[in-house]
N, C-alpha and C positions, 0 to 999 in steps of 0.2 A: 426365677433368674437365676442362672449358674453363679454360685459363690466363686469370688476371684480368689486366686493363689496370691497372698501377700508375702512380701520379704520386707523385714524393718531394719533400718539403719539408725540408730541413735545412742548416745551416751549417758548424759546426766540425767539428774532428778527431772527435768523438764521434760523429758521424754516419756517418763513412766505413763501417765494418764492416757497419751495416746497408745502405748502397746497394751495396757490394761483393757483401753475400750475394743480394739483389735482382738483380745482373746476372748471376749465376751459377745463377740459379733459372730454372724455366719460365715465369715470369711477366714479359712484357716490362714495360720502364721507358719510358713514352710522354713524360714529361718532367719536369724539373727545377726546382722553384722553392728560390731561396736569395737570402740579403740581399744588397742592393747593395754593390758593392766599396766598401771604407773605407779611409781614408789609414792607412798604417802604417809603422815604421822611423822611422829619423832624419830622411830624407827625406820624410816624410809622402807618399809616393807612393801612389796607388790599389792595393789588392791585393785579389786575388780569394779568396773563400772556399775552405777546402780541399773542400767539395762541388762548388763550381762547376768546380774545376781537374779532379777527377775526372770530372765530367759532359763536360766538355770531351774529356778523354782518348777517352771511349767516344763521343764524337760524339753526343751526348744534346741535344733541345731545352733550352734553360736560359731561364728568366722572372727577373728580379730586380725585383719591385714594391717601391715604397717601402711600399705597404700594401695589404692585402686587402679595405678596407672600400668600396672603390668597385668599380662593374661594370669599370671599366678594368684596375684591378688585377688583376682575377680572369678578364679576358678569355681570357688564355693557357691557365689551369688549366679552364676551360670548353670551350675548343678540343680540349683533348688528350682529353675524354670520358673520364676514367679510372673504374674499379670501383671502385677503392680511393687514398686519398690517405693516405702514410705520412709520419708527421711525426715528424721526431726533432732536438730541439734547433734548431729553425729559428728561433726568437727574435722571431717576430711573432705576434700575436694573430690568429687564425682567427674572424672573423665567422660569424654562422649562415648567413648566404649562402654563403659559402665551404665551411662544414662540410657543407651540403645537396648541394654539386654531384655528388660522387662518389657511384655507386649504392648501395654498401654501405658508405659511411660514411668516415669518418677513423679511421686508427690511430695510435696514437703508443706509444712505448718510453720508460716512464719509471726512471728510477734508484733505485727504494725499493719497497718491497712495500706497496701502498696497502690502506688511507688513509694508512698513517704515510708522513709526510715528502713532503705534497704541496708544492709550490712550486719555487723557482727552484735550491735548494742541496741535494739530498736526500742525496747521498754525504757532504758535509762534515757536515751536520747529524746523520747517523747516527754517524759516529766520534765528533763532539764529545759526544754522548749516551751514548757507552759501549754501544751497540748490539752485540750478539752476532751479528747476521746483518744482512743486506740482500738486494737482489735485485733482480729487473726485473721489471716489468707492462706488458703489451701491452693496453692499453685503447682504446677507443671514444671518441674525443674528444666532448665536449659544451661548452657555453656557459661552465662553470665552470671552477676553477682544478684540474685534474687529479681531476675529480670523477666523470668517465665510467665507465659499466659496463667491467667487466674481463672479458678474453676468457683470459686464463692469467697466470700467474706462475712464474718461476722463482728459487729461492731460493740464496744466496752468504753463505758465512760471513765475517765479519771478523775478519782475523788479528790477533794482538797489536801486530805491527808494521805493519801496513798504512797506507799514506799514501792520501790522496785521490786521487794519481796511480795509484796501483797498483790501486784499485778502479774507478777511472774506465775504465781499460783493460779490467779483467775484466768489469765489467760491458756495455760498448760491445759485446765479443765474445759475452757471453751474451744480450745482447738481438737480436742480429742473428739467432742459432739460433732464439730463442724467436719471432721476427718471422715468419720462414719457415715455422714449425710454424702458427701463427697463421692465416697465409694459407691453406694446405693446408686447413686445418680450415674455413676461410670457404668456400673453393671446393668443397668437398665437402658442405657445409651439416651438418657434424658437430660444430661448435663454437658454442656458444651464451653469450653475454653475461649476466653476472651483476651487479647492482647492488652498489655499494661499501656495504659498513657506516659508519656515522657512528662508531660506536664505536672509539676508537683514532685518529681522524684527528689528525694534528698538521702543522704548518706550517712548511716549509723556507725560511725567509726568506734572501733574496740575503744573499750574505756581504759585510761592510763592512770595509774595510783597517783599521779601528782594532780590531777584533776579535783582530788578530794580534799586539797587544801582550801580552808573558807578565807577569803578576802571580804573583811569588814568593810571596805570602802563600798563594797558592792550594795544595792538596794536589798530589802530584807525578803522580798519575794523571791529574788534570784537566789538567796543563800538558803531559804526554805526548801527550793527546788533541789539544790545539791545536796541537802541532807537527805532528802526522801528519796533521790535517784542512786545516791550511794549505800543505801540500806537494802540488802545485808553487806554487797561490797561495792567499793573499799572501805567504805564509811568515811564520812566527813570529819576533818580533824582540823583542831587550830592550837596553836602554841599558847601556854600560859605560863609564865615565867620560862623555867629551865625544861618544863616537860611537854609532853604534847598530850592533848586530850582527843578522845573521839566523840564527835556529837552524834548520838543514835537518832534522838527524835527532836524536833522543834516545829513550832509554826510561828506565822506572822503574828505579831502583837495585835490584838483586836483594836486599840486605841494608844495613842500617847506618840509623839514625834520628840525629838530632843536634839539638843545642840551640841550634844557631848561628842567628843572625839569617837570615831568608829571603832569598835571593839571594847568601848568602856562596859564595864558591868553596872548596870543601873540598879541593881537588886532583885530580890524575889517577890513575885506576884502570883496571882493565882492560877495564871497561864503558865510559868516557869519562870527561870532565871533569864530577866531582860537584859538584851545585848544591843547597844548602839549599832545602827549599820549607816552606811554612807546616805542611805534613804530608808525611813522607818527603823522599827525594833523589832529583832527575833527574840522570840520566847523559846529557850531551850527547857525541853522537859525531861529530858534524860541523856547523860553522858558518862563517859569511861576515862578513869585516870591510868596510864601505863601500869600495866601489871595486874592491875585491878577489875572486880567485877563491875558491870555498868549499876548505875545507881540515878537515882532521881535528883532533878535539879535541886530540891529541898535539901536533901540529905549533902549533896555538894555543898551548898550554903551554909548548912551547918556546920561543917567541917572547915570552912575558909570565909574569913570575914571578906567578902566578895565586893561590897560597895567602894567604886572608885578604882577599883583594878581593872586591867585589861587583858583582853585575849588578842592574839596575834604577835607578830614579831617587834 
């Protein structure tokens, strides 16, 4: 089978396993699209994306157009003449003129089992919803929002204590393996795309920082999902007196209900600092005070006499 000429479009860390896999495959990477360098850090100096750094390490041609909506923005992609454009968390909209350039179209790795969780935050939304499993979908891009036909999917369970960061890492590796499998199927002509069903479609809206505030009148399972979904960003938080605490790790307490007011600190147990919820009890295992490093619940309880105090407004 003749190797496929691959162009790659991606920007953040999530895209790196896919690019690594392509570089190890038999398919040549003829060029890389990534977003323009952005100001970052305290000095706001321009910083290259993780994808650009990896591309430079392998001396790959790199283009960083502000948009692909103009002929000038698409010029490098057209010049590379790819058979396939692989798109992984690129961050720019691909207009139809860009989608039409590769001979075999554009492939995308999406972090959910489509059509569930189309959109910007599929990993976080799956955890928030209490889904038992997620996965990756290799699909052909079209002009819609994650609505293109599916080539293949691979499933992955969501563990009781998995954070968004845990799933991010697992799905990025799983997606890289699935991508190579899909490319081999395309090259052999043995893989056929199928249209997504509309039944079961849900939208994974972008995460807003305001969603990270914990409402202790909710049940413990819901609060546990919030903590896990927002780790590592934006990190769940709660008020404690005049300060804001970040709740990094927690879990539903294995036993014990309470009639205490939601947000009341019930004291330290083996599973963490227990907090009364609207229903059930949440055990906080790791938290962070403003301007301080993350600490264990035990260290926090040793520094603060917690019994009877409250989290929340």
